[in-house]
N, C-alpha and C positions, 0 to 999 in steps of 0.2 A: 912691589910691596907685599909683604907676607900678611895674609889674613889671620885674624884671631883664630879662625877655625883650623888653621894649620899649626897652631901652637901645641905643645904638649898638653894633654888634658888637665894636668894638675895646675897649669898656669893660666888656663882660661877662667875668667871671672865667674861664670855661671857654675862650671864644674868645681871650682875652688869653693864656692859658696855651698854647693850641695855636699861636698866632702867634709869641709872644715867649719862651716857655719858663716853666717853673714858678718859677724864681728871681726873675722879675720881679713876681710877685704879692705884694701886701701880706699881713700876717697876717690881716686881716679877709677878704681875698679867698680865701686858703687855707682858712680856716674855713668860708666860705660854700660852697665846693665840697664840703667834707666834709658839711656839714649839708643842703645841697640846697634847702631851702625856709626861708622866714622864718616870722613869726607874724602874726597879724591886725594890720594897720596898719603893718607894717614889712617891707620886702623883706629878702632873706636877707643882703645885705651890711650894711645898717643894723643888723639884728639881731645879726650877728656883731660889729660894732663895739661894741654895747652889752655883749655878753658879755665881750669882751676888757677893756672898761673896768671891769666888775664884778670881774674877777679880776686886774687889774693886768697884763694881757698874756697872751700865749699860754702861756708857761711856767707861770704861776700857774693857769691854767685846766686845763691837762693834768695838773698835779700834784694838783689838788683831789680830795678824797674824793667818792665817789658820792653820799653824803648831802648834801654841800654843793652839788654840781652839780644835784641834783634839786630844789633850792629855787628854781632859776632858771626863769622862765616859758619854756615851749617845750622844755625839756630833760626828756624822758621817759626811761624805762629804756633804750630802744633807742639813743638818741643818746648817753647817758652811756656805754654799753658801747662805742660807736664811739670816743669820746674816750679811753677807757681802753686800747683796742686800739692806738691811735696811740702813746700814751705807752709802752706795753710794747714795741712794735716799735722805737721809738727807743732804748730801753734795751738791747734785745738786739742792735741794730746796733752800738752803741758797744762792747758786750761782745765782739762778734765781731771788731771792729777791734783790740781790745786783745789778743785771742788770736792775732792774726797775728804773724809773725816780727818786724815792725817796730813793734808796738804801743807799747812803752815807750821807743822813741826819740823819741816825740812827747809831751812832758809835758802839753801843752795838751789832748790827747785824754784823758789820765787825769783831769785837772781836770773836763773836760766830763762824763765818765762819772760821777764822784763827785757832781758838782753835780746831775745828773739824778736820781741815786738819793736824795740826802739833803736838798737845799735846802729842799724844801717839807714835810718831815716835821714833825709837830707835837710829837713827843717826841725827846729826844736819843737817837741810835742810834750805837753804836760798831761799826765794821765792820773786817774784815780782808780784804785782797787777798793771796791766796797765789800766789806766782810760781815758775816753774821756773828752772832754771839759766841760761836765756837771757832771763830776766825777762819771760816771757810769762805771761799770766793763766791760772792753773789754776782758781781758784774765788773767787767773791765771797761773803763770809759776814757776815750781820748777827748779831753775836755777843751784844751786850748792849743793853738799853734802860734808860733812866733817866739818872742822872747819872754822870759819870766818876769821882766821888769813891768809888763802890763798886768800888775798884780791887784789893783783895787777891786776887780770883780771876782776874784777867786773865792773869798769866803762865802759870798752870797750864792754863787753857782754850786759850790761843793755842798753846802748845807742843804740846798734844794735837792740835790741828788741823794744825799743821805736820807732825807725824809721820804723821798719817793720810794726808795728801796728798803726802808726800815733797817738800815745798816747799823751795826753796833760798833764797828771800828773801820779805820781807813788806813790805807797805805798809799802814799804819793810816789810818783816817779816822773822824771823827765830826762831827756837826753841832751847831750852836748855834741852837736854835729862836728865841732872842731876836733873832737876826739879826747879832750882833756876832761876827765870826770870829776876833778876837784870842785867842791861846792863853792860858789861865789858868795859874796856878802848879800847880794840880792836873793839868792837861794835861801840863805839862812833867815833873812828878814821875812820872806813870804812864809816859810815853814813855821816860824814862831807865831805869826799872825793867824795862820790857819789852825795851829794847835790851840790857841786861845779861843778862837771862834767855835771849834768843835767841842771844847770842854764845856762851853756854855749849854750845849744840848746833851751833855753826858756821853759823848762819843770819843773814843780813844784814837789818837793818831799814833799808830804803831811804828811807822818808819817813813823815811823819804829816801828813795834811791836816785842816784845820779848815774846815768849810763853813758859811758864814753868808750874809748878804744880799748882800755884795759879792764881791770876788775871793777865792777860797779861799786860805788861808794855808798855806804849805808850811814845815814845820819844817826841812827840808834847806836851803831857800833862805834861811831866817832864821839858819842856823848853829846850830840848837838840837839837832842830832843829832851 
């Protein structure tokens, strides 16, 4: 087996990054730099390609649970912790961007943030984004787990959160682990009930996102709010 060190300098991930910039690296090359070494019989780039194939890409790999990652050859506890750190850094960076003054002037950023949080969850999770009067993010709260049909407690719990954090507006989101992001009738009923409850305390419901395998669905864009 040829080692990466034996490759032409321009083809080595680190040298390529130094010469051309990090954005020019493929997902496998990025992962190779993070992992550092391959496994017996495979250089680190080939090993990285295999890992990405097993998880259907970089996003699937970073969002996988520790138990699932540890099932892969060559991924021990130290490497799994590295991957989890990368994912958490990305989440916190997106949250930081949303807390800036212009965070919610960029809807794509909100979609990216919610997708990073929810797309690869195995259970349905209902979350609330609490916003200030300038529509900056105050807090992200994972409020419920399970099915959205368990709806009767939602208004009371969400209003309690709004009052605790003095929020001026709210965005809701939940994921569909099945992968289909199309809002159900139950989703629409719960959203309408919450909109009415929030309006009674003069708090705006700006949107409700459903996160699935494809592009997240926005209730506001669909005209469902």
